[in-house]
ROTI-529555 format. One line per 4 residues: number of its first residue (from 1); for each residue x, y, z of C-alpha. Coordinates in pm, whole numbers, plus 50000, padded with zeros to 5 digits. Example, Ala and Ser with C-alpha at 12.3 -4.5 7.8 and 13.67 -1.06 7.14 Angstrom:
2
1) 51230:49550:50780  51367:49894:50714
***
This chain:
551
1) 52236:11672:88266  51904:11822:88372  51872:12195:88419  51989:12274:88775
5) 51708:12523:88827  51446:12264:88735  51609:12010:88964  51617:12254:89254
9) 51250:12340:89221  51154:11973:89223  51365:11877:89528  51103:11969:89791
13) 50920:11655:89686  51227:11464:89803  51126:11456:90166  50810:11262:90085
17) 50965:11051:89814  50933:11074:89435  50613:10969:89261  50676:10724:88979
21) 50444:10675:88687  50492:10431:88406  50343:10688:88162  50599:10960:88231
25) 50785:11113:87940  51156:11038:87875  51260:11381:88002  51065:11331:88322
29) 51222:10987:88370  51569:11139:88334  51475:11405:88586  51350:11141:88832
33) 51668:10935:88784  51879:11243:88848  51683:11319:89164  51714:10961:89287
37) 52089:10957:89224  52136:11280:89420  51920:11151:89702  52117:10826:89722
41) 52452:11002:89696  52353:11239:89974  52241:10945:90191  52581:10776:90165
45) 52785:11094:90230  52986:11136:90549  52888:11410:90800  53134:11665:90658
49) 53010:11615:90302  52650:11647:90420  52738:11975:90588  52886:12104:90261
53) 52590:11974:90061  52303:12118:90266  52454:12297:90561  52311:12043:90804
57) 52498:12038:91133  52648:11696:91226  52445:11669:91545  52481:11294:91574
61) 52859:11324:91562  52853:11589:91836  52613:11379:92045  52828:11067:92007
65) 53145:11250:92116  52964:11402:92415  52811:11066:92501  53150:10895:92477
69) 53301:11135:92731  53008:11127:92973  52952:10751:92963  53322:10691:93026
73) 53322:10927:93326  53008:10759:93458  53166:10416:93420  53482:10522:93604
77) 53286:10653:93903  53070:10342:93920  53375:10117:93875  53548:10274:94175
81) 53234:10226:94383  53192:09867:94266  53554:09789:94353  53486:09890:94714
85) 53185:09658:94722  53379:09362:94584  53677:09429:94811  53447:09444:95115
89) 53291:09110:95021  53627:08940:94971  53779:09082:95291  53482:08965:95496
93) 53494:08617:95344  53863:08582:95432  53799:08716:95782  53516:08466:95840
97) 53735:08176:95729  54000:08272:95984  53735:08323:96253  53539:08000:96213
101) 53785:07748:96061  54041:07620:96305  54398:07646:96181  54295:07796:95848
105) 54573:07925:95624  54510:08145:95320  54483:07975:94978  54438:07627:95127
109) 54068:07589:95042  54119:07292:94809  54330:07100:95063  54156:07200:95387
113) 54034:06875:95544  54033:06662:95862  54125:06297:95900  54021:06188:96250
117) 53694:06184:96442  53847:06401:96711  53940:06666:96454  53582:06673:96323
121) 53438:06735:96670  53706:06992:96747  53631:07182:96426  53258:07192:96499
125) 53302:07298:96862  53559:07561:96759  53319:07714:96504  53032:07720:96755
129) 53246:07880:97027  53373:08145:96782  53015:08218:96679  52900:08266:97038
133) 53197:08488:97121  53170:08695:96801  53110:09024:96984  53428:08980:97187
137) 53666:08852:96919  53570:09012:96589  53745:09337:96496  53484:09410:96228
141) 53138:09562:96271  52974:09219:96256  52653:09134:96438  52394:08858:96458
145) 52080:08878:96246  51785:09009:96445  51431:08875:96408  51220:09115:96606
149) 51343:09104:96962  51533:08778:96910  51852:08694:96725  51884:08412:96474
153) 52106:08123:96577  52340:07873:96417  52174:07568:96263  52373:07245:96289
157) 52249:06967:96058  52386:06624:95982  52279:06417:95680  52327:06040:95696
161) 52203:05712:95550  51892:05582:95726  52053:05251:95809  52399:05112:95752
165) 52612:04821:95865  52948:04821:95692  53217:04555:95749  53509:04614:95508
169) 53707:04333:95669  53446:04079:95567  53367:04251:95236  53004:04287:95347
173) 52766:04576:95393  52396:04635:95453  52282:04989:95381  51958:05180:95322
177) 52041:05466:95078  51754:05681:95200  51897:06002:95349  51778:06140:95681
181) 51852:06478:95840  51881:06584:96201  51912:06949:96299  51935:07161:96611
185) 52030:07522:96671  52259:07719:96898  52127:08059:96998  52360:08361:97037
189) 52228:08428:97388  52348:08087:97506  52658:08044:97716  52965:08210:97566
193) 53153:07881:97578  53030:07539:97469  53312:07350:97635  53584:07122:97507
197) 53546:06796:97322  53546:06603:97651  53266:06822:97797  53064:06800:97473
201) 52796:07050:97574  52662:07035:97221  52543:06680:97281  52640:06600:96922
205) 52705:06239:96819  52813:06145:96467  52796:05797:96315  53081:05825:96068
209) 52992:05499:95889  52659:05648:95783  52748:06017:95787  52732:06208:95458
213) 52766:06576:95551  52754:06808:95850  52643:07166:95787  52680:07468:96015
217) 52467:07751:95882  52424:08097:96033  52373:08459:95934  52572:08770:96019
221) 52527:09136:95927  52767:09422:95861  52778:09778:95725  53034:09892:95468
225) 53151:10224:95613  53447:10277:95377  53215:10427:95113  53172:10737:95330
229) 53532:10838:95253  53435:10840:94884  53123:11049:94950  52879:10761:94908
233) 52611:10630:95140  52701:10298:95309  52527:09968:95227  52406:09704:95470
237) 52525:09348:95407  52374:09012:95497  52617:08719:95510  52473:08368:95500
241) 52764:08149:95607  52775:07772:95560  53052:07540:95681  53022:07195:95518
245) 53200:06880:95632  53183:06648:95329  53210:06274:95400  53022:06147:95093
249) 53324:05956:94966  53388:05780:95302  53755:05779:95205  53897:05878:95543
253) 53930:06242:95435  53650:06483:95524  53679:06797:95316  53577:07123:95481
257) 53434:07395:95258  53320:07745:95347  53047:07922:95152  52949:08286:95193
261) 52627:08395:95024  52624:08775:95029  52325:09002:94976  52322:09382:94988
265) 52022:09572:95110  51919:09926:95195  51988:10025:95552  51663:10081:95742
269) 51758:10387:95944  52061:10597:95864  52191:10947:95907  52518:11089:95773
273) 52639:11437:95861  52828:11646:95610  52832:11659:95230  52773:11292:95145
277) 52404:11344:95073  52473:11650:94856  52740:11468:94653  52498:11180:94595
281) 52247:11428:94451  52514:11571:94219  52591:11222:94087  52223:11152:94028
285) 52192:11479:93832  52492:11376:93623  52333:11033:93558  52008:11203:93458
289) 52200:11417:93207  52361:11100:93067  52012:10954:93020  51901:11267:92832
293) 52205:11252:92602  52154:10880:92533  51783:10932:92474  51865:11203:92219
297) 52116:10973:92050  51861:10692:92051  51598:10908:91880  51843:11039:91618
301) 51985:10694:91535  51642:10531:91527  51519:10809:91298  51816:10751:91064
305) 51748:10377:91051  51381:10441:90963  51477:10686:90689  51726:10435:90553
309) 51452:10171:90528  51219:10422:90363  51485:10516:90107  51555:10148:90047
313) 51190:10082:89964  51179:10391:89745  51488:10278:89552  51352:09923:89513
317) 51030:10058:89361  51221:10300:89140  51457:10030:89014  51175:09791:88938
321) 50965:10050:88751  51252:10193:88547  51473:09889:88489  51232:09597:88549
325) 51490:09446:88785  51492:09344:89148  51749:09500:89378  51989:09240:89519
329) 51996:09157:89887  52349:09296:89925  52237:09630:89780  51934:09635:90009
333) 52158:09581:90310  52358:09891:90214  52067:10099:90344  52073:09932:90687
337) 52348:10095:90889  52478:09842:91140  52663:10114:91331  52335:10287:91414
341) 52181:09960:91531  52481:09906:91759  52449:10260:91894  52077:10206:91957
345) 52161:09894:92160  52431:10090:92344  52187:10372:92423  51927:10130:92557
349) 52186:09961:92778  52320:10295:92902  51973:10428:92984  51881:10109:93170
353) 52216:10096:93351  52196:10466:93446  51849:10425:93592  51970:10123:93788
357) 52275:10320:93905  52052:10602:94030  51844:10350:94223  52163:10207:94375
361) 52280:10553:94477  51939:10620:94633  51976:10283:94817  51653:10154:94663
365) 51834:09870:94482  52164:09689:94529  52211:09514:94192  52576:09609:94145
369) 52656:09315:93917  52365:09377:93678  52443:09748:93664  52813:09686:93595
373) 52728:09449:93308  52491:09703:93151  52726:10001:93184  53034:09801:93086
377) 52874:09660:92771  52729:09996:92670  53066:10170:92711  53231:09898:92502
381) 52980:09955:92221  53018:10334:92244  53394:10313:92200  53358:10065:91915
385) 53108:10306:91755  53381:10568:91729  53545:10352:91464  53259:10444:91229
389) 53381:10801:91207  53741:10690:91159  53624:10466:90875  53552:10776:90666
393) 53929:10800:90620  54071:10541:90381  54376:10445:90587  54174:10400:90906
397) 53902:10206:90727  54126:09908:90651  54050:09724:90975  53673:09753:90938
401) 53673:09648:90574  53898:09349:90648  53678:09228:90935  53363:09281:90733
405) 53494:09092:90430  53654:08809:90630  53364:08749:90870  53167:08497:90658
409) 53475:08283:90586  53592:08313:90947  53256:08192:91078  53259:07888:90849
413) 53619:07812:90941  53546:07842:91315  53249:07605:91287  53473:07336:91137
417) 53753:07398:91390  53501:07389:91678  53408:07031:91590  53770:06920:91630
421) 53810:07129:91944  53499:06981:92112  53618:06633:92023  53948:06694:92203
425) 53759:06844:92500  53540:06537:92552  53829:06298:92494  54059:06477:92739
429) 53789:06501:93005  53698:06132:93005  54052:05992:92973  54277:06240:93154
433) 54026:06380:93406  54103:06132:93687  54478:06188:93650  54517:06561:93579
437) 54366:06856:93766  54333:07060:93446  54098:06802:93294  53858:06751:93587
441) 53559:06920:93420  53461:07016:93067  53486:07385:93149  53839:07347:93287
445) 53938:07127:92991  53820:07393:92746  54015:07663:92930  54327:07445:92941
449) 54318:07364:92569  54252:07727:92476  54556:07826:92684  54764:07565:92500
453) 54658:07712:92166  54798:08047:92282  55118:07884:92406  55047:07927:92778
457) 55151:07684:93052  55258:07407:92815  55530:07253:93032  55311:07250:93343
461) 55035:07069:93152  55281:06797:93051  55458:06780:93387  55148:06763:93611
465) 55021:06446:93450  55020:06165:93707  55208:05850:93611  54995:05602:93805
469) 54884:05443:93478  55151:05410:93211  54887:05356:92941  54706:05679:93030
473) 55038:05864:93061  55137:05748:92712  54795:05844:92579  54831:06192:92733
477) 55153:06249:92540  54996:06150:92210  54686:06356:92295  54877:06675:92384
481) 55133:06653:92101  54866:06598:91836  54644:06877:91973  54927:07132:91989
485) 55059:07037:91645  54715:07039:91485  54587:07365:91629  54903:07576:91651
489) 55085:07468:91335  54785:07401:91110  54449:07541:91219  54582:07864:91372
493) 54812:07919:91075  54523:07867:90834  54312:08110:91036  54582:08377:91016
497) 54627:08307:90644  54252:08356:90594  54265:08700:90756  54586:08792:90573
501) 54442:08695:90236  54137:08915:90299  54365:09199:90411  54566:09180:90090
505) 54247:09171:89883  54115:09485:90056  54447:09666:90001  54428:09572:89635
509) 54072:09704:89616  54174:10032:89780  54442:10082:89515  54250:09966:89206
513) 53892:10026:89318  53627:09809:89479  53394:09592:89267  53098:09802:89163
517) 52750:09686:89263  52438:09795:89076  52363:10046:89351  52709:10201:89347
521) 52716:10204:88967  52382:10385:88963  52504:10645:89216  52839:10698:89042
525) 52665:10853:88742  52590:11156:88962  52898:11378:88929  52772:11669:89143
529) 53011:11762:89422  52880:11812:89778  52957:12186:89767  52796:12235:89425
533) 52475:12367:89584  52256:12122:89390  52172:11917:89701  52007:12203:89889
537) 51632:12218:89941  51432:12537:89898  51263:12499:90236  51564:12344:90410
541) 51546:12440:90780  51878:12556:90912  51878:12481:91282  51707:12187:91442
545) 51858:11918:91658  51651:11656:91477  51740:11776:91129  52077:11613:91134
549) 52246:11372:90902  52010:11135:90731  52259:10862:90705
***
């Protein structure tokens, strides 16, 4: 063991790295090896051990705990605000369906249709009359869109084949597939009542043999005043409503669909009395403080990653000069802390989301969905990052070690299982799609099969299969039984066994010791304890927010 006094006097060189020379004497080489071992051992210490070794305060740990609390509080406040926005959108959509769709009943969107020509005309005239009488019948704060001094109207368009002569009785038809469009508009300042079907003040005539679709499109505006009760400034909403009568199939059933395209914008002229404005400023100050905390965390984590890469390069050079060997890739990756990279990503997302949230509170932007994705993802990563500090304890570290060790095998296993899964998806879609609602599209098929793997809704999947074709019905039984047997009893069991085997291996390693790599073997020769005083630097500064843990 080198003289501790000599080692201590040479440690100031540690911050700039050791200088290696092939012509050094054996005693100097031993001294350099001892310094490198201490440097590496210090790098892989946990925050408490680093505090004992050099008295460095665990600033990153404090910052992460503070950030965890503040980001969670920020997310809760934004989540409550976002819930009001979503609820307002959904309530307005339901209200519009009841206002403009004749005889509409909740949760009947997929079956809402008309079957006679009279019903089609009645539906159109009903929607137009409701639109013109909106001021008198709506209980919401809805209004027409204004364009200067005028108000935008309702556009009524019909799309039809250019020419068509269809005679099903004679099995003959003559049709030109080119599609033409005719449109006209109804202005809000027109008569409040467009008449009955017999009066037909719309002067609308539909040729149902050639008709493809009829679209009624109009815009309405509203203001979400419920946010005032939660001390937030209201938003102004633009609703672009489209009622579509779909006759593309010419099957005798015209489906009616209602689409509501919603956009949120800043109100042009507003004034709110009371404390709403002051509370908004307090929230913006809180968001600014969150940005400062995350920016500090970002700098500290980025600095630690850079120092890890510098130490990696220093160790690679040292190992090559002293042992004429290359450091393995796995040992090189030990210096790259994935937790810090995840925290850096989380900090970037939080900073971006907080800036966007401040713009939303100032009513300069209305990107609620983008902001919720950024803040939600960042909070998820922050909470996952807490596991890093629990991993310093052996019993809590079992989950992380198991996931880390099993990940390569799990990825290879999932790639093979995905091939079988995709094969069943395509097969179910093409064969069972026309006869089962859960197999109508590839996305729905994938969701249905994934639910079956987890044991959900099995009986309904079997029972809802139509029996119009006995061959397809028989195929569906073979298809479902083989899929459930293969994935639940074989593939899922093998997947669990793969994780369990890794778990048992990690438990065995924790009892008998993990396999030693060249890096860990090299470090283990340093027997100095963290509180031995041999890790301290002569010019070690005692208090600086950036002189935190190097790891």
